[in-house]
C-alpha positions in Angstrom: 86.1 1.7 -36.0 85.2 0.3 -39.5 87.1 2.1 -42.2 85.2 2.7 -45.5 86.8 3.8 -48.8 85.3 5.3 -51.9 86.2 7.7 -54.7 86.7 11.4 -54.0 85.0 14.1 -55.9 88.0 16.5 -55.7 91.6 16.1 -54.7 92.0 16.2 -50.9 95.3 17.2 -49.3 96.0 17.3 -45.6 97.6 20.6 -44.6 98.6 19.5 -41.1 99.6 16.3 -39.4 97.8 14.6 -36.5 98.8 15.6 -33.0 98.4 14.0 -29.6 95.6 14.6 -27.2 95.9 17.2 -24.4 94.2 17.7 -21.1 92.0 20.4 -22.6 90.5 17.7 -25.0 88.1 17.0 -22.2 86.3 20.3 -23.0 83.6 21.0 -25.4 84.3 23.7 -28.0 82.2 26.7 -28.9 82.7 28.0 -32.4 81.8 31.6 -33.2 81.7 33.0 -36.7 82.1 36.5 -38.0 78.3 37.0 -38.1 78.2 36.1 -34.3 76.4 32.8 -34.9 77.7 30.0 -32.7 77.6 26.3 -32.3 78.9 23.8 -29.6 80.7 20.6 -30.5 81.6 17.7 -28.1 85.0 17.3 -26.5 87.6 15.3 -28.3 87.5 12.7 -25.6 83.8 12.3 -25.9 84.0 11.9 -29.7 86.9 9.4 -29.3 84.9 7.3 -26.9 82.1 7.1 -29.5 84.7 6.2 -32.3 84.0 9.4 -34.2 86.0 12.4 -35.5 84.6 15.9 -36.1 84.5 17.8 -39.4 83.4 21.2 -40.5 83.4 22.9 -43.9 84.4 26.4 -45.2 83.3 27.5 -48.7 86.1 29.8 -50.0 85.1 29.5 -53.7 83.7 32.8 -54.8 82.1 31.6 -58.0 80.7 28.4 -56.6 77.2 29.3 -55.5 75.9 26.9 -52.8 77.9 23.7 -52.3 77.1 20.3 -50.9 79.8 18.1 -49.3 79.2 14.4 -49.6 80.5 11.3 -47.9 79.4 7.9 -49.4 76.8 9.7 -51.6 75.2 11.2 -48.5 75.2 15.0 -47.9 77.4 15.8 -44.9 76.9 19.5 -45.4 74.2 21.0 -47.7 73.8 24.3 -49.6 76.8 26.1 -48.0 77.2 29.6 -49.5 80.5 31.3 -50.3 82.1 32.7 -47.2 80.2 30.4 -44.8 81.6 28.2 -42.1 79.5 25.2 -40.9 79.3 23.7 -37.4 81.3 20.5 -36.7 79.6 17.2 -37.5 80.8 13.8 -36.3 81.8 11.1 -38.8 82.3 7.5 -37.9 84.8 6.2 -40.6 88.5 6.5 -40.1 89.1 6.7 -43.9 86.7 9.3 -45.4 86.2 10.2 -49.0 84.6 13.6 -49.5 83.0 14.8 -52.7 82.0 18.3 -53.6 79.0 19.3 -55.8 76.9 22.3 -56.7 73.7 22.2 -54.6 71.6 19.1 -55.4 73.7 18.0 -58.4 75.6 14.8 -59.0 79.3 15.2 -58.3 82.0 14.4 -60.8 84.2 11.9 -59.0 88.0 11.6 -59.1 90.0 9.6 -56.6 91.6 10.3 -53.2 90.9 9.7 -49.5 91.6 11.3 -46.1 92.5 9.4 -42.9 91.1 10.8 -39.7 91.7 9.9 -36.0 89.1 9.1 -33.5 88.4 12.3 -31.5 90.2 14.5 -34.0 88.9 17.8 -35.3 89.3 18.8 -39.0 88.3 21.7 -41.2 87.7 21.0 -44.8 88.2 24.1 -47.1 87.0 24.3 -50.7 89.6 26.2 -52.7 89.5 27.6 -56.2 92.5 26.2 -58.0 94.8 28.1 -60.4 93.0 26.6 -63.5 89.5 27.7 -62.6 88.5 24.4 -61.0 88.0 23.6 -57.3 89.8 21.4 -54.9 89.4 20.5 -51.2 92.0 20.8 -48.4 91.8 19.2 -45.0 93.4 20.9 -41.9 93.9 19.3 -38.5 92.4 21.6 -35.8 94.8 21.8 -32.9 92.8 24.2 -30.7 94.4 23.9 -27.3 96.5 27.0 -26.6 99.4 27.6 -24.2 98.2 28.9 -20.8 97.2 32.5 -21.0 97.7 32.8 -24.8 95.4 33.1 -27.8 96.1 31.0 -30.9 95.8 32.1 -34.6 96.4 30.7 -38.0 96.0 32.0 -41.6 95.0 29.9 -44.7 95.7 31.4 -48.1 92.8 30.2 -50.4 93.1 33.1 -52.9 94.7 32.1 -56.2 97.1 34.6 -57.7 98.2 35.8 -54.3 101.5 34.3 -53.3 104.1 35.6 -50.8 101.4 37.1 -48.5 102.3 38.7 -45.2 99.8 39.1 -42.3 100.7 42.1 -40.0 99.1 43.3 -36.8 98.2 46.9 -37.3 100.7 49.1 -35.5 103.5 46.6 -35.5 106.5 46.5 -37.8 107.2 42.8 -38.1 104.7 40.4 -39.8 103.0 37.9 -37.6 103.0 35.5 -40.6 105.1 36.0 -43.7 105.5 34.6 -47.2 102.2 32.5 -47.2 101.8 31.1 -50.7 98.4 30.3 -52.2 97.2 26.9 -51.2 99.1 26.8 -47.9 98.3 27.2 -44.2 100.5 29.1 -41.8 100.3 26.8 -38.8 98.8 28.0 -35.5 100.9 30.5 -33.6 100.3 31.4 -29.9 100.1 35.2 -29.2 99.5 37.4 -26.2 95.8 38.4 -25.8 95.2 41.7 -27.5 92.6 43.8 -29.3 93.9 44.3 -32.9 93.2 44.3 -36.6 95.3 42.7 -39.3 96.6 44.0 -42.7 97.1 41.5 -45.5 100.0 42.5 -47.7 102.3 41.2 -50.4 105.7 40.4 -49.1 108.0 43.5 -49.2 105.0 45.8 -50.0 103.6 48.6 -47.8 100.2 48.4 -49.7 97.4 46.5 -48.0 95.4 44.2 -50.2 92.7 43.9 -47.5 92.3 44.2 -43.8 90.6 42.0 -41.2 88.3 43.9 -38.9 89.3 44.6 -35.4 89.3 41.4 -33.3 89.6 40.8 -29.5 92.1 38.0 -29.3 91.2 36.3 -26.0 93.2 33.8 -24.0 92.1 30.2 -24.5 90.6 30.9 -28.0 91.9 29.7 -31.3 91.3 32.0 -34.4 91.3 31.0 -38.1 91.4 33.5 -41.0 90.9 32.1 -44.5 91.9 34.4 -47.3 89.5 34.0 -50.3 88.7 35.7 -53.6 91.7 37.1 -55.5 92.7 36.2 -59.1 92.1 39.8 -60.1 89.2 40.3 -57.6 89.1 41.7 -54.1 90.4 39.6 -51.3 88.0 38.6 -48.5 88.9 37.4 -45.0 86.6 34.6 -43.7 87.2 34.4 -39.9 86.0 32.2 -37.0 87.1 31.3 -33.5 87.0 28.3 -31.2 86.8 28.4 -27.5 87.4 25.4 -25.2 84.5 25.3 -22.7 85.0 24.9 -18.9 82.9 21.7 -18.8 82.7 18.8 -21.2 79.7 17.3 -23.1 79.1 14.0 -24.7 76.5 15.2 -27.1 76.6 17.7 -30.0 74.3 20.6 -29.3 74.2 23.7 -31.5 72.9 27.2 -31.5 73.6 27.8 -35.2 71.8 30.9 -36.5 73.7 30.7 -39.8 71.3 30.0 -42.6 73.7 27.4 -44.0 73.3 25.1 -41.0 74.0 21.4 -41.4 71.2 19.3 -42.8 70.9 15.5 -43.3 68.8 14.5 -46.4 
């Protein structure tokens, strides 16, 4: 694969390292968002055979309006609203430089790059930073669960909210604890269960927000992105990924979200 380098619009930091492939990488993945819209992306093996990796975008910047994500001055994702999660798109370069801009405007470029592996899946999250600006973070999506388990992770994209605990309602101990702003609590495998989550400050009994009741199913990976904050209400942006039984070599999507991917 030919690697291309350019200047980044906003600082990009990898939140998780690259892992090896698994047997389940031969399966396509269905992503379902909180509004029940869904899209299907190819298997990691199929993308690897084509020399591509897969990227999606989450807009967790409350004051941003609609955002475009660019690579090499071409819109990879267009007009993504706050709280929205795009479908995966395949990218061909190993070294990718992302830039972020308000819808249709020229980005202000500053430098950095992100290295991606053929067949890998990545989620790019737009964060508000502590100084009122915006930054990008890149997470490796390791979606294959242990047999019979569900997988879940939490990303804290809410400035002003450090030392956050995530608790399953009805349980004493936190599922995740002490999650600082700008960090990801890595995937954790759990028993399938129907549950809701409370988001609390560490050592506090007061809930800052709750995540609506979810059916955690075996074989699915769930992501919760905490957004808002800095004096405002917290919001939980959630989505899940399910490994399909059969594989596919082509990207097909059933994306009813109004912020679907568009190529200019």
